[in-house]
Each structure stands twice: as C-alpha cells, then as structure tokens.
N, C-alpha and C positions, 0 to 999 in steps of 0.2 A: 359856870361864867366864867371866863378870864378877867381877876382882878388888872385894873388899869393903876400901875403905880407913879407917882411920880418919877422925873430925872432925880430927886433929892433921895426918895425914898430907895432908888434903884442903887443909886451910889451907897448910901448906907449901908445895903445889905451885902454889897460887893465888900466894901473896906472890911465890914466882919469877918466875910470869908475868908479875905485873904490874911488878916490879923490872925484867925484862927490857925491857918493851915501852915503859915510862915514858922508857928512853933515847933514842926516838927517837917521838915519839907521833901524828908524821904518817903516819908511817911503818908503826905498829901499825893505823891506821885502814884504810890498804890491805889489810895483812896480813890480817884480817877480814872482808874484803868479798872476801877471795882474788883479788885483784890483786898485780901485780908489786911488792915491795919487797924492802929488803936484809934483812928475817929469813926469806926463802926458802930460804937456805942452812944455817939455823941447825937442825942434828938433835935437838939436845933441847930448842928451843923448841917444836920440832912434834910431840914424843915426851910432854911437858906440854902440851899441848891434850888430845892425845888422851887422859889421863889425868882431867882435868877432870872435876868433877862436869857437869850439867846447868847448874844455877844458879848456878856459878861463870865457866862460859862466858858465860851472860849478861851476869855483873854485868861481868866483861871486855868484852865488848863496849859496854856501857851505860858505862859509865865513860870510855874511850875516845871516844866520838862524841859524849857530851854535851861533853867536852873540847874535841874539834874543832870543835863549831858554837859554843862560847861564845867561841875563840880566831881561828878561822879567815873570815873574811868570805867565801871563795870554796869553801865546802863543799861536799861532794858533795850531788847532790838525791837525796832519798830517797822510795822508795815509801810511799805514803800508808794510811790505813786501817789494816787489820791485817797489809797484807805491810810494816810500818814497817819492820820490824828485826827479823833471824832469831833465833831462840829459843836457838840454841849455835851451838857449833863442835863441828864434826865432827871425828875423826882424817883427818889427814891421809896417812897411809898403813900399812901393814899395822901389826900389832900385835908388840910386841916389849918387852921389858922394857929398860930402859937406866937407867943413871942419869941424874938430871936436875939437874945443875951448868952451868950460865952459862958460853960460851965466853968466850976472854980477847977475841975481836974476831967481829965478824959480815962478812962481804962481801955485796957486790950480786951478785946473779943477774946471769948472761948477759944481755946484752938480749935479749930475745923478739924475733920475726920479724913487722913489722907484716901483719895482714890482706892480701893479694894483691888489687892494684884490677882484674886482668881480670875481664869479666865472669861468665865458670866456671871460678874457680880454688877453691870450696871443697871439691869431692872431692879433688881432686888435694891440698890444702894436708891438710887432714884426714887423709888415706892416708900424707901422708908423714912427719906427726905420730907416728901411730900405728905408721909402721915404725920411725921413729929410737928410739922406745920400745922396741919389741921387741928390737932388736937394743944396748940399755941404754945406747944414746948419753944419755938422758935417763930419768930417775925419773919413776915415777910422779906425784908432787908437780909437777915441773916440766912434764910432760907437759898436770897439769889448768890450769898458769897458762899455757900456750902455748893449749890450745883454749878458755878463756875470755878470751884476746884477740883469737880467729878470730871466737868469736859476737859477740862486741863489735863485729865489725868489720862483721857483716850488714846489708844497707842493705832487702832484702826478705826477706819470709817463706819464701821459696823455696830461697833461701841458706840459711837455719836450718835449714832442712828436711835440704837437703843432709845440712848436718854431722851430723845427728842419725839419717838412713839410712846413712851412710858407717859412723857408730860402732856403729850395732847389727848391722851387718853384718858385724864382725868378731870371730870369736868368742872371742878373747883378750879383748878389751874388754868382752865382755858376762860371763864369767867372772868380771871383777876388780870388786870394789867400791871405787866414787869417793865422793869427799868429796860432802853433800851440798848442797854450796855451789855445786858445779857444774851439778848438777841443777838449782836455785834460778837461776843465771844463763841456763841455759837456760829458762827459764819467764818469768822477768821480760824476756828477750829478746822472746819471742813475746808477751807483753800488748804492746809496743810497735807490733806490726804490729794494733791494732784495727781498722784501716779496710779490712782483708782481707775478701775474702768469707768467710761460714761454713764453708763447705765446703772451703777450703783448707787448714783446720786437720784434716780430717778425718785419724786413724790418729795424730795427733800426741800424744794423751793414751797411748794404748797403747805407742807406741812408747818413750815417756819412763819411765812404770810399771816397764819390764823391765827397766831398768839397776839395777844392785845397789847400793845405798848403805842408809844408817843414816837411813831416813824419818822425819819430823819433824811437827808439827802446820801449823808455817808452809807446809810443804810441799804441804801439803792446799789451804790457802787458795788458793795459788798454781796448784794443778792446777783447782781451781773456777772460779779466774779464766778459764783456757784452756778450760775446758768452756762456759762461759758463751761465749766469742767462739764457740765452736765449737757453739753452740745443741744441744749433744747433752746430753737429760735421764738417757738412760740410762746415759751415764759416770760422770753425778752421783750417782745412784741406787747404782751399783756401787760410788763410792768410799765414798760417806757410811752408805750402810744396809744394802747388801747384799740380801740375800732370802732366801725359806725354804731353797734347795737350799746357798747359799754365804754367807758369812761375806762383812761389808764388805774392800775392799782396806786403809782404815784399822785394821779388825781384823787381819787377816793382819799388818798392820805394827806393833802392839801398841801403836798411837798412840788415847788415848782424844780423844772428839769434845769440843772445846769451843766456846763460843759464837762466837767468830770463825768458826771452822767451818760451825756450822749458821746464822748470817749469810750468809755466803757462799753455801750452798747454797740458803738461800731466794731470794737474786740470781736463781741460776741457775732458780729455776721460774718467776721472776715474768718471765723471758724467753724458757721452752719452756711456756708455758701450761699449766704445772703449779699451779694456786694451791692447790689441795685438799692436796697434799703440803708445800708451805708452811705452810697454816694447821695440818695435823694436827701440827706439833713443837711448837706452842703450846697449841692448844685441842681437839687431839685428845683421843680415850680413855687414849692413854698419851702426855701432852706429854712432851716431852726439856726443855724449859724451862719451869720455873713457880717461883714465890715457896717454895714446899715441899721444892724439889728442889735439889740443889747446883748446878747450872745456871741461870740466871737471864738473862731478856732483857736486852737494854741497849738503849740511844738509837737506835744502829744495825740493830738487832734490827728495829725497830720501821718506820724508814723502808724497809727494804728489804721488809716486810710491805706497808708500803702503796704502794711499787712494785707488788709484786703486784696490791694490788685493784687499783691503777688501769687497770695492763695487762688484767685481766681482767673490769672493772668490778662489781666488788664492793663495794657502797657498805653494806651492812650489819655487813659483818665491819668495815670501815675506821671506820665509825661506833663500833661497840663498842669500837674499839682504843682512839679518842681521846676518843668524846664520852659514850659509854656508854650503854645502851638503855633505852627506856622513858619513859615521859613520869610528869609529878608524882608520886603515893604510890610508882609501881612502877619508879622509877627504879634503875638498876644501875650502881654503880661502873666506872666505864672500865677498860679492862685494864694501860692504862698506869698508875694510879693503885694498881692492887691490883699491879703488879710496883713501883710503887716510883719511877717513871720520872715525871719533869716535862717535859713536851711545853714546845718551842721555836719558833721562826719556820720551822725548818725542816720540822719534825713537821705545824705547821698549813697551809704550804703544798703539804705532799705529802697531806694530805688535802683541801684545794681541789682537788687537780689528780684525785682519786679523783671528787671531786663532779661534775666539770667533765666524765668520762670517761663518769662513771655516767648523767648528764642529772639529776643533783639539783642543788640549790641548799645551800648551806651553812644551817644550821638555826640558828634564832636560838634562844637560852633563856630 
C-alpha cells in the first residue's frame, strides 16, 4: 500500500535530499543519472529518494542539472527532444521504513570493474555480477551500478543484447524489481546503434518490458525510439493503443499518455507506412489531441505528422495542416492555426519536402 504523506512531510524529505546532495553538486548529477558517485553508500539518502513525490524528484533533477550546465563547461551530453531528462528518480532498493537523517560522512563506493575488452566477455561478466549479487557480495544497488557501467561499455548492439539475454534468463533477476534508470540505460544504449539493421533489434522490446520496474512516461518514449529502429508498428500499437481484447502496455503500467508519447508514436507510424494510424490521433473520429481536449498537439507533433505525410505522399493532409483547405471564400483555417501553433522555418521546410515527395509545387497565396 502506498504511504500517503502530508505536504509538510514531503517538504521535509525534499529539504533533506537537497541539502545532502548540495554538499557535492557534481556528484549529485552522477547520482541522479545512476552513475558511480560518492553518495552510493548512503542508505538514508537512498531511502529519501524512494519517499520523494514524483514532482520533488523532478525538481531535484532539474536543480542539479541546471546548476551543472551553468557551472561546468564539460557537462555531460544529454538526450534531446522529449527524452532530454528523466521524469523522476525511482526507488533504489526494496521498500522499508527507516529514519531519514543525514549521515555524518559519506564514503566513496568501491571502484567498479571496467567493461572487459575481450571480444566475447559480456555473457561471462554479466553472469559473474549476478552470481556475486546472489551470494550477497553486492547489494542490488551495487549490482545496478556495475551493470550500468557494463552496458555503457558496449560497442556493438550484439553485446548489449547479450547482457539483456543473460539478465532475462536468470529467474531471480526477473523476479526482482529494478530501478527504472537501469531500464533507461539499456534503452539509451540501444538508441546509440541506430545504424544497425532493423532486424537486429527483433525481440529487444519484448525482452525489456519483461523486467520488473516502476515504468513511467519517459520509458515509453524511449521504447518508441527502440521500436522505430526495429520498424515494428505492432509493438508500437501494443505499447500505446492496445486492442479490443487487451489493454495497452502503458495502461497496464498505469501510465497516462502524453503529447511526447503520441508524437513519438507518430514518428514510428511515419517509418512503418502507417500514416492513417498517425492521422487518426489528431483528425480521426475520436482524436486524442485537440484544442478542446486536455492533450494538445505541439510543434514537434506537427513536424512528425509532416514527416509521415512526406513518407506516404499525403499532400492534402499536409496542406490542411500548414496552409488550410479551399480557395477564396471557402478557405478553411489550417490545423496549426486552430491548434495555436505558429509555423517556423523547420515546419515550412518539412512541408516543402512533402510537396517534393508528392509531386506538387508550393502553392502561392
């Protein structure tokens, strides 16, 4: 059962976390990105993360990453677009109630092993890490950190898949709930191999969603990036829409779709020749994004729709989106204007591409 805390209690936990992490701001950034940091052995700090609300987790992440980017010229490269930053920081280990009081000192974690350099090490190294965890030589948190480093050392998609397969074939691993940032690390790493053939990603989506974790909206946008590389519309539909017989994976996880997720879904549609599925989201009988609905399309949605139009050669829909329909007295306001979105150079360039692909010239007013 979820513990309900008063606003005062939530604020007290947040202040403790903020004060503790401010001692070493650069280490805080590493800690929030699930990388090795001197905070890793602080159990009270880890319990604090577990008890923070989603909003406060986001505030912490924003605070330290904004501070880092303002003061460090060599700040880490971050994901762009909607995957720019995690929506929250999830629990680092099993639920238990402990007092939240700062420790007098914080120790550095033991130096983790670097990913091995031999050509076929990943199955062996992953198995060794799991074995040491089972023998209680490592905590789950330590295992997660070392897996994170191992994943980061992958230079080929096949190596990443080897890690995933080794993890999924271990019963105890699959029965354990993992920090969502470890799942995100797998997905971010998979996206780095975008030049791999689409078939090389077969089965990766299904394997990853089998891991137990507290999934969130950002996970879904990352999964859609993976699905786009795999050119697998059925997985995208399973994740976001579901069908008459089965709820979507998102719904099963208790995640409400947002504009970023739908925009990423449209991007998958554009790559998999599923234009109608994309267009239905904004102009169908039951649109999910519209001015009168809680979710409203944004500029990225429009860019992805124009990409779908270009891929499928749908000039009419692109025209209604950017220029509107009709001539003279029968002119209809374009959809972007109805949605309160101002077109920019990128939008017009995308529209021109639709015109070229559809064998139409740009119309003059």
